C-alpha positions, 0 to 999 in steps of 0.5 A, a space after each residue: 517697185 519697192 526694194 527687198 528690203 523696204 519691209 524688213 527691218 534691223 536693229 542698230 547696235 548701241 546703247 541709248 544716252 538719253 532718257 524717256 520723260 513725260 511731257 504733258 501725259 505723253 512719253 517722249 524720248 530726250 536726247 540732251 545736247 553734249 555739256 556747254 556746247 548747246 546751239 543757240 540761235 543769235 536772236 531766240 535762245 537755245 535750240 532743240 529738235 524734233 524728231 518724228 519717228 517711223 511706224 517701229 516708233 519708240 520701242 525699237 531702239 533704233 530711233 533713240 540712237 539716231 536722236 543721240 547721234 543727232 543731238 551730238 551732231 548738232 549740238 542741241 536738245 533732241 526730243 522724239 515724241 511716242 506718237 503711237 503710245 508705245 504701242 508698236 504692233 508693227 514692230 511684231 509683225 515685222 522682226 
């Protein structure tokens, strides 16, 4: 049985600090690591994380704020690819 709020979305408060960039023709949200605190693995150099969005995708601010928080907490770059090509049809029906 699902919870009463499982299909009800909410919008997080805040303003994203990253930016939308093109990667091989696809939009992606890029949340850079804090200056001079970039994580590095001991053997392979710089570290980055890829965060996959839910059905709401990049149009909703939530995933961008989560990426910004992860970049700060993990001290690494975080990338969020636009898996739904900026079309968040689901967003229109839920919010």
